[in-house]
VEXSE-413139 format. One record per residue (C-alpha): residue number from 1; residue in one letter; x, y, z. Coordinates in Angstrom, 2 decimals. Example, Ala and Ser with C-alpha at 12.3 -4.5 7.8 and 13.67 -1.06 7.14 Angstrom:
% residues 2
n=1 | res=a | u=12.30 | v=-4.50 | w=7.80
n=2 | res=s | u=13.67 | v=-1.06 | w=7.14
END
This chain:
% residues 112
n=1 | res=t | u=0.00 | v=0.00 | w=0.00
n=2 | res=d | u=2.97 | v=2.30 | w=0.50
n=3 | res=e | u=4.05 | v=3.96 | w=-2.76
n=4 | res=k | u=7.72 | v=3.93 | w=-1.80
n=5 | res=y | u=8.18 | v=0.44 | w=-3.17
n=6 | res=y | u=7.57 | v=-0.84 | w=-6.68
n=7 | res=f | u=7.87 | v=-4.29 | w=-8.13
n=8 | res=v | u=10.10 | v=-4.72 | w=-11.15
n=9 | res=h | u=7.19 | v=-5.66 | w=-13.42
n=10 | res=d | u=5.41 | v=-2.41 | w=-12.44
n=11 | res=m | u=8.48 | v=-0.41 | w=-13.45
n=12 | res=i | u=8.70 | v=-2.28 | w=-16.76
n=13 | res=l | u=5.02 | v=-1.64 | w=-17.42
n=14 | res=n | u=5.41 | v=2.07 | w=-16.64
n=15 | res=a | u=8.46 | v=2.29 | w=-18.91
n=16 | res=a | u=6.56 | v=0.61 | w=-21.74
n=17 | res=r | u=3.62 | v=2.96 | w=-21.32
n=18 | res=s | u=5.88 | v=6.01 | w=-21.44
n=19 | res=i | u=7.03 | v=5.17 | w=-24.99
n=20 | res=d | u=5.32 | v=7.18 | w=-27.73
n=21 | res=e | u=2.93 | v=5.18 | w=-29.97
n=22 | res=n | u=5.01 | v=5.85 | w=-33.10
n=23 | res=e | u=8.22 | v=4.81 | w=-31.34
n=24 | res=r | u=6.53 | v=1.65 | w=-30.08
n=25 | res=m | u=5.40 | v=0.80 | w=-33.62
n=26 | res=i | u=8.91 | v=1.32 | w=-34.96
n=27 | res=m | u=10.34 | v=-0.89 | w=-32.22
n=28 | res=m | u=7.77 | v=-3.65 | w=-32.88
n=29 | res=k | u=8.46 | v=-3.55 | w=-36.63
n=30 | res=g | u=12.21 | v=-3.77 | w=-36.00
n=31 | res=l | u=11.76 | v=-6.68 | w=-33.60
n=32 | res=l | u=9.46 | v=-8.44 | w=-36.09
n=33 | res=q | u=11.92 | v=-8.00 | w=-38.95
n=34 | res=t | u=14.80 | v=-9.24 | w=-36.80
n=35 | res=l | u=12.90 | v=-12.35 | w=-35.69
n=36 | res=v | u=11.78 | v=-13.18 | w=-39.22
n=37 | res=t | u=15.27 | v=-12.63 | w=-40.65
n=38 | res=r | u=17.05 | v=-14.64 | w=-37.97
n=39 | res=t | u=14.65 | v=-17.57 | w=-38.10
n=40 | res=s | u=14.36 | v=-17.59 | w=-41.93
n=41 | res=g | u=10.88 | v=-19.04 | w=-41.61
n=42 | res=h | u=12.15 | v=-22.09 | w=-39.67
n=43 | res=c | u=11.48 | v=-21.51 | w=-36.00
n=44 | res=d | u=10.06 | v=-23.38 | w=-33.08
n=45 | res=e | u=6.46 | v=-22.83 | w=-32.05
n=46 | res=s | u=7.18 | v=-20.34 | w=-29.27
n=47 | res=i | u=9.04 | v=-17.98 | w=-31.62
n=48 | res=l | u=6.42 | v=-18.47 | w=-34.33
n=49 | res=f | u=3.63 | v=-17.39 | w=-31.99
n=50 | res=i | u=5.68 | v=-14.36 | w=-30.86
n=51 | res=i | u=6.10 | v=-13.40 | w=-34.52
n=52 | res=v | u=2.39 | v=-13.71 | w=-35.36
n=53 | res=d | u=1.48 | v=-11.82 | w=-32.18
n=54 | res=l | u=3.72 | v=-8.95 | w=-33.31
n=55 | res=i | u=2.14 | v=-9.07 | w=-36.77
n=56 | res=s | u=-1.34 | v=-8.77 | w=-35.29
n=57 | res=r | u=-0.28 | v=-5.97 | w=-32.93
n=58 | res=i | u=1.19 | v=-3.97 | w=-35.79
n=59 | res=g | u=-1.87 | v=-4.54 | w=-37.96
n=60 | res=p | u=-2.26 | v=-5.05 | w=-41.69
n=61 | res=n | u=-2.50 | v=-1.33 | w=-42.49
n=62 | res=k | u=1.01 | v=-0.65 | w=-41.20
n=63 | res=i | u=2.76 | v=-3.53 | w=-42.94
n=64 | res=d | u=4.42 | v=-2.94 | w=-46.30
n=65 | res=a | u=3.18 | v=-4.75 | w=-49.40
n=66 | res=e | u=6.34 | v=-6.83 | w=-49.84
n=67 | res=s | u=5.98 | v=-8.48 | w=-46.42
n=68 | res=r | u=2.23 | v=-9.13 | w=-46.44
n=69 | res=l | u=2.28 | v=-12.53 | w=-48.19
n=70 | res=l | u=5.13 | v=-13.80 | w=-46.00
n=71 | res=y | u=3.33 | v=-12.69 | w=-42.85
n=72 | res=a | u=0.06 | v=-14.24 | w=-44.07
n=73 | res=n | u=1.88 | v=-17.55 | w=-44.59
n=74 | res=l | u=3.40 | v=-17.33 | w=-41.10
n=75 | res=n | u=-0.10 | v=-16.84 | w=-39.72
n=76 | res=l | u=-1.28 | v=-19.88 | w=-41.70
n=77 | res=t | u=1.55 | v=-21.96 | w=-40.24
n=78 | res=a | u=0.72 | v=-20.77 | w=-36.73
n=79 | res=a | u=-2.99 | v=-21.50 | w=-37.27
n=80 | res=t | u=-2.16 | v=-25.03 | w=-38.38
n=81 | res=k | u=-0.03 | v=-25.61 | w=-35.29
n=82 | res=a | u=-2.73 | v=-24.13 | w=-33.05
n=83 | res=i | u=-5.32 | v=-26.47 | w=-34.57
n=84 | res=q | u=-3.02 | v=-29.43 | w=-33.92
n=85 | res=a | u=-2.82 | v=-28.31 | w=-30.30
n=86 | res=t | u=-6.63 | v=-27.89 | w=-30.20
n=87 | res=d | u=-6.27 | v=-24.17 | w=-29.50
n=88 | res=f | u=-9.04 | v=-23.11 | w=-31.83
n=89 | res=a | u=-9.30 | v=-19.55 | w=-30.52
n=90 | res=s | u=-5.66 | v=-18.87 | w=-31.39
n=91 | res=a | u=-6.09 | v=-20.60 | w=-34.74
n=92 | res=s | u=-9.07 | v=-18.40 | w=-35.56
n=93 | res=a | u=-7.15 | v=-15.25 | w=-34.61
n=94 | res=c | u=-4.20 | v=-16.29 | w=-36.81
n=95 | res=i | u=-6.48 | v=-17.05 | w=-39.76
n=96 | res=e | u=-8.28 | v=-13.71 | w=-39.45
n=97 | res=c | u=-5.00 | v=-11.80 | w=-39.20
n=98 | res=g | u=-3.53 | v=-13.70 | w=-42.17
n=99 | res=m | u=-6.60 | v=-13.07 | w=-44.32
n=100 | res=a | u=-6.49 | v=-9.35 | w=-43.45
n=101 | res=l | u=-2.95 | v=-9.22 | w=-44.84
n=102 | res=l | u=-4.00 | v=-10.50 | w=-48.27
n=103 | res=d | u=-5.02 | v=-8.17 | w=-51.09
n=104 | res=p | u=-8.71 | v=-8.22 | w=-52.05
n=105 | res=g | u=-7.96 | v=-9.96 | w=-55.39
n=106 | res=h | u=-5.48 | v=-12.41 | w=-53.89
n=107 | res=w | u=-7.73 | v=-15.45 | w=-54.44
n=108 | res=d | u=-7.96 | v=-14.71 | w=-58.16
n=109 | res=s | u=-4.24 | v=-14.36 | w=-58.75
n=110 | res=c | u=-2.75 | v=-16.78 | w=-56.21
n=111 | res=y | u=-5.13 | v=-19.57 | w=-55.29
n=112 | res=r | u=-3.81 | v=-21.88 | w=-52.56
END
């Protein structure tokens, strides 16, 4: 109850909240690019789900056109793994995020 003492996680949360929204977006994009580059698409499930979480946090409107198909495929991979683990809520979220990354005419030009 005394405000003289703080737990470490409270200080981390306060530090994260003090970062400007644009700076946070830049940091998340940099982290996403680093993870994707370092894993080259071959990563264990924990890293894969961190990657797709970052993709969904950034949102499809702030992702460049060159990366959209790659990120949609990563979401498809994560959705498949989530279904295998019977985590249907996560699978649904990954599928929705992946579909949002695709262009409206994607099904006509690149059926899969």
